[in-house]
N, C-alpha and C positions, 0 to 999 in steps of 0.2 A: 593329302597329297592328290595331285591331279595327273592325268595322262594327256600328253600332247604329242601330236605327230609333227607339228610345226614348231616354230620358235615360241617361247613362253611370252605371255602378255608383257607390255611395257610397264615399268614402275609407275606408280601413281602416288601422288602426295595428297594428304588430307590434313586439314586444320580443325581444331576443336577447342572448346573452352570448358574448363572444369570450375564450378562454383562451389566454394567451401561453405560450411554452415554459417560462418560469420560474414558471408557475402564477398569475401576475397576471391579473386579469380586467378586461375592458372591457365596459361595459354600453351597449347600443344600443337605440334605438327608431327606427322608420321609419314614415312615413305615405305610403301608396301611393294615388295618385289618377289620374284620367284627364282629359285635356284634348283638345278638338277640334284636329285637325291642320289646318293651313293648306290651303285648297282648292287652291292652286297646287301644293303639294307632292304631294297625292294624285291630282291629274290625271294625273301620270305613271304611276300604277298602271294606269289604264285607265278604261273607262266605269263610272261609279258613279252610281246614281240620285240625284236631288236630295233625296229623302225620307230617304236614309241619311246619317248623320253618321259620319265617320271619326275615331276617337279614338286617342290614344297614351297609354301608361302612363308616369307619372313618379313619383318618390319624393323626399322630403326626409328627412334622417336626422340624429340627434344621437348622438354616441358620447362616453362619459365614463368616468372611473374610479369614479364614484359611482352607486349603484343607485337612481336616482330615476326609475324607469320611468313611473309615473303622471304625474309632473310634466312629463316629456319629452313625453308624449302631449298634454298640455294645451298646451304651448308649440308643438308642431308643428301642432296643430289651429288655434291662433290665427294662426300664420304663414300657414297655408293660407287662412283667412278673410280675412286682410289681402291676400293675393295676388288674391283674387276681387273686392276692392273697386275702386271707380272712381278711386282715387287715381292721380295722374299721377307720383307719386314711386315709382321702382322699389323693391321690397322689399329689394334688396341695399344700398340707401342709407339705410334707416331706422336711426337711431342714437338712443341715450338719453344 
């Protein structure tokens, strides 16, 4: 967890390649972002000023046998934007 007086850092996307023992590759992309931690949770840490926001790092990730890194970044950013919306439908339930 981190303490910030200003807004949390912007989300960042990272791509990576995993090579298996047989030489096969898996291509991955992750989007790392920060979310405010529930005040009840961080009260147990100790006294924290009201002007400071406690945030925790989270990430969402796509792994594939296909090297579509830029498309994965777009998909992850869209999922992140959906998660920030005021929709009452949890993102885990969204289906096409």
